[in-house]
SEKOL-194948 format. One record per atom (N, C-alpha, C): residue number from 1; atom name; x, y, z. Coordinates in pm, whole numbers, plus 50000, padded with zeros to 5 digits. Atoms other than C-alpha are relative to their C-alpha. Layout:
% SEKOL-194948
[atom NUM,"CA",[X,Y,Z]];
...
***
This chain:
% SEKOL-194948
[atom 1,"N",[50064,49842,50015]];
[atom 1,"CA",[50000,50019,49981]];
[atom 1,"C",[50101,50104,50027]];
[atom 2,"N",[49908,49868,50034]];
[atom 2,"CA",[50122,50329,49901]];
[atom 2,"C",[49916,50119,50058]];
[atom 3,"N",[50053,49908,49940]];
[atom 3,"CA",[49962,50552,50141]];
[atom 3,"C",[49829,50004,50009]];
[atom 4,"N",[50118,50078,50007]];
[atom 4,"CA",[49631,50357,50117]];
[atom 4,"C",[49938,50042,49873]];
[atom 5,"N",[50084,49985,50129]];
[atom 5,"CA",[49588,50430,49781]];
[atom 5,"C",[50004,49892,49905]];
[atom 6,"N",[50014,50125,50085]];
[atom 6,"CA",[49640,50091,49624]];
[atom 6,"C",[49905,49885,50091]];
[atom 7,"N",[50092,50135,49928]];
[atom 7,"CA",[49358,49829,49709]];
[atom 7,"C",[50066,49864,50007]];
[atom 8,"N",[49937,50120,50004]];
[atom 8,"CA",[49430,49500,49826]];
[atom 8,"C",[49981,49903,49908]];
[atom 9,"N",[49997,50086,50127]];
[atom 9,"CA",[49334,49316,49495]];
[atom 9,"C",[50042,50084,49885]];
[atom 10,"N",[49932,49932,50124]];
[atom 10,"CA",[49496,49568,49270]];
[atom 10,"C",[50107,50022,50016]];
[atom 11,"N",[49840,50020,50045]];
[atom 11,"CA",[49848,49520,49188]];
[atom 11,"C",[50033,50151,49897]];
[atom 12,"N",[49984,49932,50114]];
[atom 12,"CA",[49804,49760,48883]];
[atom 12,"C",[49997,50146,50073]];
[atom 13,"N",[50004,49825,49974]];
[atom 13,"CA",[49690,50151,48927]];
[atom 13,"C",[49943,50016,50161]];
[atom 14,"N",[50063,49941,49853]];
[atom 14,"CA",[49614,50337,49254]];
[atom 14,"C",[49864,50056,49981]];
[atom 15,"N",[50137,49909,49989]];
[atom 15,"CA",[49290,50440,49353]];
[atom 15,"C",[49972,50073,50116]];
[atom 16,"N",[50023,49910,49887]];
[atom 16,"CA",[49179,50714,49579]];
[atom 16,"C",[49920,49942,50111]];
[atom 17,"N",[50091,50044,49886]];
[atom 17,"CA",[49069,50602,49947]];
[atom 17,"C",[49944,50100,50081]];
[atom 18,"N",[50028,49896,49950]];
[atom 18,"CA",[48853,50827,50093]];
[atom 18,"C",[49922,49922,50135]];
[atom 19,"N",[50037,50029,49882]];
[atom 19,"CA",[48747,50774,50494]];
[atom 19,"C",[49935,50092,50057]];
[atom 20,"N",[50063,49905,49910]];
[atom 20,"CA",[48521,50958,50737]];
[atom 20,"C",[50067,50056,50056]];
[atom 21,"N",[49889,49929,49931]];
[atom 21,"CA",[48835,51054,50920]];
[atom 21,"C",[50034,50074,49956]];
[atom 22,"N",[49962,49904,50087]];
[atom 22,"CA",[49005,51195,50641]];
[atom 22,"C",[49910,50116,49950]];
[atom 23,"N",[50110,49905,50006]];
[atom 23,"CA",[48707,51378,50556]];
[atom 23,"C",[49976,50119,50082]];
[atom 24,"N",[50005,49913,49916]];
[atom 24,"CA",[48673,51512,50888]];
[atom 24,"C",[50153,50070,50002]];
[atom 25,"N",[49884,49945,49949]];
[atom 25,"CA",[49036,51605,50916]];
[atom 25,"C",[49997,50110,49881]];
[atom 26,"N",[49967,49903,50101]];
[atom 26,"CA",[49030,51765,50571]];
[atom 26,"C",[49886,50148,50003]];
[atom 27,"N",[50086,49892,49981]];
[atom 27,"CA",[48719,51980,50677]];
[atom 27,"C",[50034,50102,50089]];
[atom 28,"N",[49949,49905,49888]];
[atom 28,"CA",[48895,52099,51006]];
[atom 28,"C",[50127,50091,49930]];
[atom 29,"N",[49876,49912,50052]];
[atom 29,"CA",[49207,52205,50766]];
[atom 29,"C",[49948,50087,49905]];
[atom 30,"N",[50062,49879,50070]];
[atom 30,"CA",[48981,52386,50540]];
[atom 30,"C",[49948,50118,50072]];
[atom 31,"N",[50041,49918,49916]];
[atom 31,"CA",[48853,52571,50828]];
[atom 31,"C",[50104,50076,50055]];
[atom 32,"N",[49893,49939,49946]];
[atom 32,"CA",[49169,52659,50968]];
[atom 32,"C",[50080,50073,49904]];
[atom 33,"N",[49943,49947,50117]];
[atom 33,"CA",[49326,52734,50621]];
[atom 33,"C",[49904,50138,49971]];
[atom 34,"N",[50059,49862,50038]];
[atom 34,"CA",[49025,52986,50537]];
[atom 34,"C",[50028,50104,50113]];
[atom 35,"N",[49996,49893,49903]];
[atom 35,"CA",[49044,53137,50877]];
[atom 35,"C",[50132,50110,49991]];
[atom 36,"N",[49879,49966,49997]];
[atom 36,"CA",[49407,53194,50879]];
[atom 36,"C",[50051,50104,49845]];
[atom 37,"N",[49964,49968,50117]];
[atom 37,"CA",[49400,53310,50505]];
[atom 37,"C",[49946,50142,50017]];
[atom 38,"N",[50071,49855,49977]];
[atom 38,"CA",[49141,53597,50569]];
[atom 38,"C",[50075,50087,50108]];
[atom 39,"N",[49949,49909,49881]];
[atom 39,"CA",[49348,53699,50877]];
[atom 39,"C",[50139,50097,49920]];
[atom 40,"N",[49852,49971,50088]];
[atom 40,"CA",[49661,53717,50636]];
[atom 40,"C",[49940,50123,49903]];
[atom 41,"N",[50029,49857,50099]];
[atom 41,"CA",[49449,53924,50367]];
[atom 41,"C",[49983,50110,50079]];
[atom 42,"N",[50043,49876,49926]];
[atom 42,"CA",[49345,54167,50635]];
[atom 42,"C",[50129,50075,50024]];
[atom 43,"N",[49855,49922,49945]];
[atom 43,"CA",[49703,54227,50760]];
[atom 43,"C",[50079,50039,49866]];
[atom 44,"N",[49962,49955,50112]];
[atom 44,"CA",[49823,54250,50404]];
[atom 44,"C",[49961,50110,49932]];
[atom 45,"N",[50072,49902,50075]];
[atom 45,"CA",[49576,54463,50272]];
[atom 45,"C",[50010,50178,50073]];
[atom 46,"N",[50019,49850,49933]];
[atom 46,"CA",[49543,54740,50550]];
[atom 46,"C",[50127,50061,50074]];
[atom 47,"N",[49886,49955,50012]];
[atom 47,"CA",[49897,54787,50616]];
[atom 47,"C",[50074,50056,49902]];
[atom 48,"N",[49947,49907,50132]];
[atom 48,"CA",[50082,55076,50412]];
[atom 48,"C",[50146,49930,50001]];
[atom 49,"N",[49838,50027,50025]];
[atom 49,"CA",[50449,54872,50447]];
[atom 49,"C",[50021,49928,49881]];
[atom 50,"N",[49959,50081,50118]];
[atom 50,"CA",[50614,54725,50165]];
[atom 50,"C",[49961,49847,50013]];
[atom 51,"N",[50031,50135,50010]];
[atom 51,"CA",[50511,54350,50050]];
[atom 51,"C",[50118,49921,50071]];
[atom 52,"N",[49910,50074,49977]];
[atom 52,"CA",[50847,54223,50125]];
[atom 52,"C",[50019,50053,50164]];
[atom 53,"N",[49961,50016,49842]];
[atom 53,"CA",[50898,54358,50505]];
[atom 53,"C",[49873,49943,50083]];
[atom 54,"N",[50095,50108,49917]];
[atom 54,"CA",[50524,54228,50565]];
[atom 54,"C",[49995,49859,50006]];
[atom 55,"N",[49965,50138,50002]];
[atom 55,"CA",[50633,53899,50456]];
[atom 55,"C",[50088,49955,50148]];
[atom 56,"N",[49881,50018,49881]];
[atom 56,"CA",[50929,53932,50707]];
[atom 56,"C",[49925,49972,50151]];
[atom 57,"N",[50074,50011,49847]];
[atom 57,"CA",[50668,54022,51004]];
[atom 57,"C",[49944,49878,50015]];
[atom 58,"N",[50110,50117,49978]];
[atom 58,"CA",[50436,53755,50918]];
[atom 58,"C",[50058,49873,50014]];
[atom 59,"N",[49928,50119,49952]];
[atom 59,"CA",[50695,53495,50956]];
[atom 59,"C",[50101,50004,50097]];
[atom 60,"N",[49899,49982,49900]];
[atom 60,"CA",[50908,53618,51222]];
[atom 60,"C",[49964,49881,50116]];
[atom 61,"N",[50039,50110,49928]];
[atom 61,"CA",[50706,53388,51471]];
[atom 61,"C",[50059,49865,49957]];
[atom 62,"N",[49965,50137,50047]];
[atom 62,"CA",[50777,53088,51237]];
[atom 62,"C",[50156,49980,50022]];
[atom 63,"N",[49881,50009,50001]];
[atom 63,"CA",[51127,53145,51225]];
[atom 63,"C",[50062,49978,50141]];
[atom 64,"N",[49966,50012,49858]];
[atom 64,"CA",[51173,53196,51605]];
[atom 64,"C",[49955,49894,50047]];
[atom 65,"N",[50019,50162,49956]];
[atom 65,"CA",[50985,52867,51673]];
[atom 65,"C",[50085,49921,49956]];
[atom 66,"N",[49922,50106,50066]];
[atom 66,"CA",[51178,52676,51439]];
[atom 66,"C",[50167,50031,50039]];
[atom 67,"N",[49856,49990,49950]];
[atom 67,"CA",[51514,52833,51572]];
[atom 67,"C",[50004,49930,50168]];
[atom 68,"N",[50000,50075,49851]];
[atom 68,"CA",[51406,52733,51944]];
[atom 68,"C",[49976,49823,49973]];
[atom 69,"N",[50028,50141,50028]];
[atom 69,"CA",[51285,52400,51800]];
[atom 69,"C",[50136,49952,49990]];
[atom 70,"N",[49881,50065,50041]];
[atom 70,"CA",[51647,52341,51653]];
[atom 70,"C",[50103,50033,50126]];
[atom 71,"N",[49896,50014,49879]];
[atom 71,"CA",[51833,52441,51968]];
[atom 71,"C",[49955,49912,50108]];
[atom 72,"N",[50042,50073,49922]];
[atom 72,"CA",[51660,52253,52180]];
[atom 72,"C",[49997,49831,49972]];
[atom 73,"N",[50010,50145,50068]];
[atom 73,"CA",[51662,51920,51960]];
[atom 73,"C",[50146,49917,50058]];
[atom 74,"N",[49902,50068,49945]];
[atom 74,"CA",[51893,51644,52107]];
[atom 74,"C",[50070,49948,49870]];
[atom 75,"N",[49916,50068,50098]];
[atom 75,"CA",[52020,51542,51752]];
[atom 75,"C",[50124,50059,49973]];
[atom 76,"N",[49888,49928,50005]];
[atom 76,"CA",[52380,51567,51657]];
[atom 76,"C",[50011,50000,49860]];
[atom 77,"N",[49974,49988,50159]];
[atom 77,"CA",[52518,51665,51344]];
[atom 77,"C",[49967,50152,49963]];
[atom 78,"N",[50013,49856,50051]];
[atom 78,"CA",[52444,51989,51148]];
[atom 78,"C",[49810,50018,49996]];
[atom 79,"N",[50132,49973,50032]];
[atom 79,"CA",[52105,52130,51084]];
[atom 79,"C",[49926,49947,49895]];
[atom 80,"N",[50070,50057,50113]];
[atom 80,"CA",[52049,51979,50745]];
[atom 80,"C",[50071,49870,49954]];
[atom 81,"N",[49955,50150,50039]];
[atom 81,"CA",[52230,51664,50794]];
[atom 81,"C",[49889,49888,49999]];
[atom 82,"N",[50075,50070,50019]];
[atom 82,"CA",[52058,51389,50664]];
[atom 82,"C",[49888,50018,49863]];
[atom 83,"N",[50069,49931,50091]];
[atom 83,"CA",[51871,51584,50401]];
[atom 83,"C",[50052,49959,49849]];
[atom 84,"N",[50014,50018,50144]];
[atom 84,"CA",[51849,51483,50017]];
[atom 84,"C",[50030,50158,49915]];
[atom 85,"N",[50024,49878,50090]];
[atom 85,"CA",[51911,51807,49762]];
[atom 85,"C",[49847,50019,49951]];
[atom 86,"N",[50169,49994,50056]];
[atom 86,"CA",[51522,51707,49667]];
[atom 86,"C",[49958,50068,50095]];
[atom 87,"N",[50068,49946,49899]];
[atom 87,"CA",[51461,51827,50011]];
[atom 87,"C",[50005,50152,49995]];
[atom 88,"N",[49944,49889,49987]];
[atom 88,"CA",[51634,52154,49995]];
[atom 88,"C",[49890,50056,49860]];
[atom 89,"N",[50075,49945,50111]];
[atom 89,"CA",[51433,52198,49633]];
[atom 89,"C",[49841,50031,50051]];
[atom 90,"N",[50156,49982,49931]];
[atom 90,"CA",[51095,52120,49806]];
[atom 90,"C",[49982,50115,50063]];
[atom 91,"N",[50009,49899,49911]];
[atom 91,"CA",[51182,52378,50067]];
[atom 91,"C",[50009,50141,49913]];
[atom 92,"N",[50008,49867,50053]];
[atom 92,"CA",[51259,52647,49816]];
[atom 92,"C",[49853,50007,49895]];
[atom 93,"N",[50098,49992,50087]];
[atom 93,"CA",[50970,52555,49593]];
[atom 93,"C",[49882,50047,50102]];
[atom 94,"N",[50108,49957,49951]];
[atom 94,"CA",[50740,52586,49889]];
[atom 94,"C",[50005,50153,50079]];
[atom 95,"N",[49983,49885,49947]];
[atom 95,"CA",[50891,52914,50013]];
[atom 95,"C",[49960,50093,49862]];
[atom 96,"N",[50034,49903,50133]];
[atom 96,"CA",[50853,53065,49637]];
[atom 96,"C",[49861,49986,49996]];
[atom 97,"N",[50179,50028,50042]];
[atom 97,"CA",[50460,52962,49625]];
[atom 97,"C",[49964,50089,50131]];
[atom 98,"N",[50016,49900,49889]];
[atom 98,"CA",[50448,53150,49988]];
[atom 98,"C",[50003,50126,49960]];
[atom 99,"N",[49951,49850,50064]];
[atom 99,"CA",[50588,53456,49825]];
[atom 99,"C",[49897,50030,49882]];
[atom 100,"N",[50106,50014,50072]];
[atom 100,"CA",[50356,53398,49529]];
[atom 100,"C",[49874,50038,50050]];
[atom 101,"N",[50155,49983,49952]];
[atom 101,"CA",[50052,53365,49722]];
[atom 101,"C",[49984,50128,50059]];
[atom 102,"N",[50018,49845,49971]];
[atom 102,"CA",[50141,53690,49900]];
[atom 102,"C",[49987,50115,49945]];
[atom 103,"N",[49993,49880,50089]];
[atom 103,"CA",[50183,53896,49617]];
[atom 103,"C",[49804,49957,49962]];
[atom 104,"N",[50157,50007,50045]];
[atom 104,"CA",[49815,53728,49511]];
[atom 104,"C",[49919,50079,50099]];
[atom 105,"N",[50058,49954,49915]];
[atom 105,"CA",[49668,53808,49821]];
[atom 105,"C",[50009,50175,50046]];
[atom 106,"N",[49959,49844,50013]];
[atom 106,"CA",[49824,54170,49850]];
[atom 106,"C",[49926,50096,49866]];
[atom 107,"N",[50083,49912,50130]];
[atom 107,"CA",[49671,54271,49494]];
[atom 107,"C",[49882,49953,49948]];
[atom 108,"N",[50106,50038,50061]];
[atom 108,"CA",[49414,54060,49419]];
[atom 108,"C",[49890,49965,50111]];
[atom 109,"N",[50057,50038,49887]];
[atom 109,"CA",[49205,53853,49668]];
[atom 109,"C",[50007,49867,50052]];
[atom 110,"N",[49948,50137,49938]];
[atom 110,"CA",[49171,53563,49877]];
[atom 110,"C",[49914,49867,49908]];
[atom 111,"N",[50064,50121,50101]];
[atom 111,"CA",[48926,53386,49637]];
[atom 111,"C",[50071,49981,49882]];
[atom 112,"N",[49886,50002,50128]];
[atom 112,"CA",[49193,53447,49347]];
[atom 112,"C",[50103,49877,50023]];
[atom 113,"N",[49918,50088,49940]];
[atom 113,"CA",[49409,53237,49577]];
[atom 113,"C",[49972,49871,50007]];
[atom 114,"N",[50102,50132,50004]];
[atom 114,"CA",[49168,52953,49636]];
[atom 114,"C",[50024,49957,49894]];
[atom 115,"N",[50011,50053,50106]];
[atom 115,"CA",[49110,52914,49289]];
[atom 115,"C",[50146,49972,49930]];
[atom 116,"N",[49846,50027,50056]];
[atom 116,"CA",[49501,52920,49191]];
[atom 116,"C",[50019,49830,50087]];
[atom 117,"N",[49994,50122,49923]];
[atom 117,"CA",[49489,52618,49477]];
[atom 117,"C",[49942,49921,49937]];
[atom 118,"N",[50081,50129,50045]];
[atom 118,"CA",[49266,52428,49325]];
[atom 118,"C",[50011,49992,49867]];
[atom 119,"N",[49962,50017,50123]];
[atom 119,"CA",[49374,52467,49004]];
[atom 119,"C",[50139,49892,49989]];
[atom 120,"N",[49888,50072,49984]];
[atom 120,"CA",[49718,52329,49105]];
[atom 120,"C",[49958,49851,50046]];
[atom 121,"N",[50035,50123,49973]];
[atom 121,"CA",[49532,52027,49271]];
[atom 121,"C",[49956,49930,49896]];
[atom 122,"N",[50037,50080,50134]];
[atom 122,"CA",[49391,51944,48930]];
[atom 122,"C",[50113,49983,49944]];
[atom 123,"N",[49905,50061,50067]];
[atom 123,"CA",[49721,51965,48769]];
[atom 123,"C",[50101,49890,50054]];
[atom 124,"N",[49932,50136,49904]];
[atom 124,"CA",[49882,51720,49081]];
[atom 124,"C",[49934,49878,49952]];
[atom 125,"N",[50060,50100,50012]];
[atom 125,"CA",[49615,51509,48986]];
[atom 125,"C",[50042,49932,49875]];
[atom 126,"N",[49963,49986,50166]];
[atom 126,"CA",[49688,51511,48597]];
[atom 126,"C",[50122,49904,50027]];
[atom 127,"N",[49842,50081,49981]];
[atom 127,"CA",[50089,51433,48706]];
[atom 127,"C",[49974,49869,50071]];
[atom 128,"N",[49992,50151,49949]];
[atom 128,"CA",[49983,51159,48913]];
[atom 128,"C",[49954,49888,49925]];
[atom 129,"N",[50033,50106,50112]];
[atom 129,"CA",[49794,50987,48641]];
[atom 129,"C",[50107,49970,49930]];
[atom 130,"N",[49875,50002,50098]];
[atom 130,"CA",[50088,51027,48428]];
[atom 130,"C",[50110,49945,50086]];
[atom 131,"N",[49908,50041,49983]];
[atom 131,"CA",[50338,50942,48659]];
[atom 131,"C",[49998,49872,50107]];
[atom 132,"N",[50029,50088,49917]];
[atom 132,"CA",[50182,50699,48913]];
[atom 132,"C",[49878,49913,49956]];
[atom 133,"N",[50137,50093,50075]];
[atom 133,"CA",[49908,50532,48699]];
[atom 133,"C",[49880,50014,50116]];
[atom 134,"N",[50105,49991,49906]];
[atom 134,"CA",[49668,50693,48967]];
[atom 134,"C",[49859,50011,49915]];
[atom 135,"N",[50134,50001,50086]];
[atom 135,"CA",[49284,50618,48859]];
[atom 135,"C",[49910,50072,50087]];
[atom 136,"N",[50067,49900,49942]];
[atom 136,"CA",[49089,50907,48900]];
[atom 136,"C",[49829,49935,50016]];
[atom 137,"N",[50131,50066,49983]];
[atom 137,"CA",[48714,50848,49031]];
[atom 137,"C",[49879,50113,49974]];
[atom 138,"N",[50093,49903,50019]];
[atom 138,"CA",[48388,50987,49006]];
[atom 138,"C",[49996,50145,50078]];
[atom 139,"N",[49998,49898,49904]];
[atom 139,"CA",[48436,51219,49298]];
[atom 139,"C",[50135,50122,49953]];
[atom 140,"N",[49906,49910,50046]];
[atom 140,"CA",[48752,51343,49120]];
[atom 140,"C",[49932,50128,49881]];
[atom 141,"N",[50075,49939,50138]];
[atom 141,"CA",[48540,51463,48806]];
[atom 141,"C",[49889,50086,50070]];
[atom 142,"N",[50151,49918,49938]];
[atom 142,"CA",[48227,51620,49022]];
[atom 142,"C",[50095,50086,50061]];
[atom 143,"N",[49918,49876,49950]];
[atom 143,"CA",[48532,51827,49196]];
[atom 143,"C",[50046,50095,49899]];
[atom 144,"N",[49952,49897,50120]];
[atom 144,"CA",[48671,51944,48883]];
[atom 144,"C",[49900,50066,49940]];
[atom 145,"N",[50090,49943,50042]];
[atom 145,"CA",[48311,52045,48767]];
[atom 145,"C",[49967,50090,50084]];
[atom 146,"N",[50026,49864,49903]];
[atom 146,"CA",[48247,52237,49092]];
[atom 146,"C",[50088,50082,49974]];
[atom 147,"N",[49909,49888,49998]];
[atom 147,"CA",[48572,52431,49069]];
[atom 147,"C",[49978,50070,49868]];
[atom 148,"N",[50026,49902,50122]];
[atom 148,"CA",[48497,52517,48718]];
[atom 148,"C",[49888,50066,50000]];
[atom 149,"N",[50154,49900,50006]];
[atom 149,"CA",[48126,52619,48782]];
[atom 149,"C",[50049,50119,50125]];
[atom 150,"N",[49940,49876,49894]];
[atom 150,"CA",[48295,52834,49101]];
[atom 150,"C",[50058,50107,49938]];
[atom 151,"N",[49918,49916,50045]];
[atom 151,"CA",[48550,52981,48863]];
[atom 151,"C",[49878,50075,49890]];
[atom 152,"N",[50097,49946,50079]];
[atom 152,"CA",[48269,53059,48617]];
[atom 152,"C",[49899,50102,50077]];
[atom 153,"N",[50095,49910,49929]];
[atom 153,"CA",[48035,53239,48862]];
[atom 153,"C",[50037,50095,50081]];
[atom 154,"N",[49920,49876,49947]];
[atom 154,"CA",[48276,53425,49021]];
[atom 154,"C",[50057,50084,49906]];
[atom 155,"N",[49927,49928,50063]];
[atom 155,"CA",[48446,53553,48730]];
[atom 155,"C",[49907,49992,49854]];
[atom 156,"N",[50079,49970,50103]];
[atom 156,"CA",[48192,53522,48461]];
[atom 156,"C",[49912,50131,49963]];
[atom 157,"N",[50070,49869,50019]];
[atom 157,"CA",[47997,53788,48289]];
[atom 157,"C",[49878,49976,50054]];
[atom 158,"N",[50145,49993,49951]];
[atom 158,"CA",[47699,53923,48464]];
[atom 158,"C",[49915,50077,49891]];
***
């Protein structure tokens, strides 16, 4: 099993595995993510500071907490010991993603950010089909239709 994606009698392609606990955790994630995104958008739009300075202020606590965790860690060796260059690439791509999202939230809206995230999920699913032979289910295509309808209703001509 690869993260619960492969059925017991299905050695070929992977199928999505949906559980009630997974749906509950996804709902909690969506709630927290939505609240934090609205809070971040309010901070970004109400302050007259440059965006780069706002990004520094917004992530100051994250840097502080990570430094404290690193200092209290009992592991021997360097800070990045044991990580491959791929990990560095993932970290850099996530940092770039955060900077891009802050630009979107500062100059557009949180709804635009959500549409960008929704479209990236679609791209990731299509890449998973091509790379990992993921079998898309009816739920996936229903989600694609909902995303398309939401984009049309929000940006459509009235």
